[in-house]
N, C-alpha and C positions, 0 to 999 in steps of 0.2 A: 442655541447651538446644541448639536447632538453629540453624544458620547462617541468617541472613537476608540478602536482597538487595533493593536498592531499584531500581525502574524509573521512568524519566521519559520521557514521550512529549510531545515538544515540537511544537506545531502553530502555525499562523499566527494562531490566535485563542485557543487554550487550551493550558495545560500540565497534564498528568495525572501524578500521582505515586502510587506504591503500593509496598508491600513484599511479598516472596514468601518464604514459609517452609514448608518440607515440601510444596512443590507447590501451596500455597494462597495466592492473591492477596488482599491486603486490599482494602477498598473504596477506590476512587481518590479523591484530593483534586484538585480543579480550581481553577485560578487563570487569569485572563486573561493572555495573553502580553504582556510589555513589548516593544514594537517600536522604541522611540525610538533605542536604540543598543545595541551589543554588551555594554557594561559592565552596563547595567540588566538585560539578559536573563541574563547570567551570574550576577549577583547573585540573580535570581529562582531560578535552578537551584540555587544554593547553599542558599538558604533553604528550598526544597522538600525537599532532602535532610536539612537540619538538623531540619526538623519531623518527620522520620520515623525518624531514626537512633537506635540504642541500642547497647549493648555487643555485641550479636549480629550487627550489620550487618557484612558482610565486603566488599562491593563494590557499585558503582553502575553501572547501564547506562542509556544515554541514546539515544533514538531521535529523529532529526532529519530534516526533509524536505530532505535535502542529499546531495551526492556526498561521501563521506567516505574519506579515506585511513585505513583501519581500524588499521593497524599503529601509526600515530603519533596517531591521533585528530584530525587536522587536517581542517577543513572545506574542501574544494576548491572547491565552488560550492554555492549555497544558494538556496532558493526561499521567499520570504515571511518570512524571519527574518534579522536582521542578523549573520550569523555567517561570511560568506564569508572564507576564508583565515585563520580563527581556530584556533589550536591548542587546541581545546576540551578535549580529554582532559588535556593538560598543565596547563592553568589550573585545572580542576576538581580534579584530583588534588592540586595544591599547596594549594588552598583548603580541601579537605575532609580531607586526610590519609587517604584511602581509595583503593583501586584504582578507576579509572573507565574504562569502555569505551563508545565512541561509535560508532553505526552508523546506517545509513539506516533511516528509520521503517518503510518497507514491508518491508525485510528482517526487521526485528524482528517485524512482524505475521505474516510467513510462518512464522518459527520458533514463534510462539505457536500457530498453526494445526496445527503438527506434534505439539503436545502436547494431551493431554486428561486431566483429573483428575491433573495433576502427573506424567504419564508420557509418554514419547515413544511415540507410536502410529503415526507415519508418517515414516519416515526419509528418504523421497524425495518431495518436494513442490514444486510451483510455485504461487505465488499471484499473482493479478491483482487490483489494487485500482482499481475504476472509480469515480472521483469527478470533481471538476472536471477533472483530467487522468487519466492512467493510470500507475500505478506497479506495483511487484511485487517479489517476492523468491523466492529459490530455496534450498531446503534439500536437501542431498545428504549421505547417511550421518549424518543427524541433526544436521548443523551448517550454519550459513548459508554459502552459496557466494558469494564476493566477487570472484573473479577475481584477476588478477595485481596490481592496484593498489588493490583494495577498492571499485572503482566498479560492479562487476557486481551484478545485471543491470538495465540501463535498459530494462525490458521494454516500456515504452510507446513506445519509439523504434524498434522493429522496423518495417520497411516491409511493409505487407500489401496495398497496392494502388496501384501507380504505373505509368503507361503511359510507357515510354521508347521507343516505336516511332519517334518523331521526334527522339530524343536527349534529354538532360537538359534540361528546360525550367524547372527550379526557380529559377534566377537568383540565389539567395542561400542562405545556410545558417541561416536563422531556424528556431527550434524552437517547436512541433512541426513537423516537416517534412511536406511534402505526401505523402500516402499512408501516413503512419505510423499505428500503432494509436492513439496519443493524438489525432491529428488526426481519425480516423474513428470511434473507439469510446469517447470520453470523455463526461463529463457535458456539456461544451460542444458536442460533436458532437450529442448528444441535443437540446440546445437548438435547434440549427439544424434538425434533422429536425422538431421540434415546430412551429417557426415556419413551415417550408415547408408542412407538412400543414395547419396552421391557415389559411393563405392559400388553399390549394387546396380545402379542404373547410370552408367557413364554417359549416355546420350541425353540424359535429362538436363534441365536447367542447372540443377545442383551438381551433376556430374561435370558439366562444362565449366562451372565456376571452380570446382576443385582442380580440374586439369589446368585451368588458366592461372589460378592464384595460389595453388598449393594448400588452400584451406577453404572451408565453407562453414557458414554459421546460421543460426536461426533467423537472422535478418534476411539472408538469402532465401531461406524457406518461405518467409512471409512475402518477399518480393515475387518469388516464383509462383507462389499460390495465387497472388493477385493477378498475375499474367496468364493463369490458366495451366501452368505446368503440373502434370498429374502427380509426379513424385513429391513435389512441394506441397500440393494440396493434401496428399495423404499424410505428410508430416504434421501439418497443422491440424488436420482432422484427429489424428491420434492424440495430440496434445489436448485438443478440446474435449475429447471423450474422457481422458484422464481427469481433466479439470471438472467435468460433469459429475464424477464420483464425489469429489470434494464438495461440490455445490449441493448434491443430494444430501450429504451429511449435514450441511448447514441448514438446509430446509427442514430436515427431520428434527434438528435440534431446536431451531428458533421459529419456524413457521413465519418467516418475514414477509413483508409486502413486496420487497424488492431484493434481488441479488445483483450486485453491480460488478462488472469485470473491467478493471483498469490496468495500468501499467503499460510498458513499451509493447509487449506482445499483442495487446488488445487492438493495435492498429490493423491487425488481420481482419477486424470487423466481423461480419457475418460468417466468414470462413472459420472462425473460432467459436463464435456464439452459437451457430446452429448445432454442431455436434455436442457442445457442452450442455445446451438446453435439452437436446434429445435424450442424452444419457442421464442427466439429472433427473428428469421426470420419470424415467424408466425405473429409477431406484428410490423414489420417494414413496413412503408408505401411503396407500390409498386414504384419502381424506385429509392428508396433510399438504400444505402448500397450495390449496385451492385458490388463493388470492395472490400467489407469488408471481412476480414478473422478473425475468432474467434479462438484463440489458447491459449495454456498454456504458462506461463512465462518460459523463457529459462535461466535467469541468477540466479535464486534461491536466496539463502541468500546473494549473492554478489551484488544484484541489488541495494540495498540502498546505499552502500559505493561507488559503481561504479557511480551511478547517482549523488551523492553528488560531486564527483570529476569532472564529466562532467559539472555540473552547474558551478563549479569554473572555469573551462576551458572556457566555453562559455562566462560567464560574464567578465572574465579577457580579453579575446580576443576582445570582443565587445567594452570594454572601451579603450583598447590600440589602436584599430582601429579608434576609434573616437577622440582620443587625438591628 
C-alpha cells in the first residue's frame, strides 16, 4: 500500500480537502468556511481530515491565506479567516495525532504548478495569483522558497509604479500601498479600470452594463473583452501590462524556468497573457530569462489543495529520510 497525504485549502468562503496517493489527487470535498471564531474553524479542519484519513495517511498539509511562520506553523497575520496569532500546526497535530504542515495558500498553489501528472516538471517557478488581490509563490530547486522567517514572497506588495520626484507622499502605511502590484494589477484594480471606461465610453459593453445595473466590475471587463468589446479589451490590456512589470521583476530576481499566472482574473486567458508577456520581456535585463516561459496556470481551483498535499508529502519524506 502507498503512503497517502491529505491537503486542505482554506479560503474565506470554502475549505477544500482531498488526498494525494502516488501523485494522484482525489476529488475535492468542499464545505463552507466557519468564520465565527477560531475554535469553530479549527474543528472544521479536524473534521475535514477525519473524513478522509485511513491507515495509510502519513501527514496533512494546510494552505491558508495568511503569513505563516512555517517552522512553527503559527499564523502571524491572516486575511478573511480568524486565525491570526494561532499556533495552527501545534493545535492540529495534537488533535489529529498526525504530522501537520501549514503554509501560505499561494505558495501551495505555486508548488502544485511545478508538478504535472505526479512528477516535478519545473524546479524553478514563480506564480502570480490575480484575484481580488495579488498573491504568489516561488519554487526554487523543487521546493517552496519561504525566506528567513517563512513570510516570503509577498509578491503583490512589490512596488511597480510610484513617483517619488517630490518625496514620499504616501502619508501612511496602509496596504496595499500606492504603486504596489496589488494596488495596480488586482481584481479590484480591474474594477476601477472598468468603471472609469464605462463612464468615459457609455456606448461600450461596460457603459451599457453600468447604465443597466448601476455598477460594473472587472468580471464585466473580462466578459466584454472575450466578446471583443474594445473598451473592455483595453482594461484587460492595461492590467496585463502592469502585471508584466511585476513579472519582469520576478524574472530579474530569480531567472525561473516558468512564470505562471493564476487566480480568477486569469480566465481572461491570452487577452491578459499577451500584454503581460510583452511588457515583462521588454523590462528584463538582456541575458536574463532566456529560458523563462510565461504561461497560464493549469491546475485551476485544485492548485491549492494539491499543493497543500504536496507540501505534506515533501516535508514528511524529508523528515523520514533524515531520521
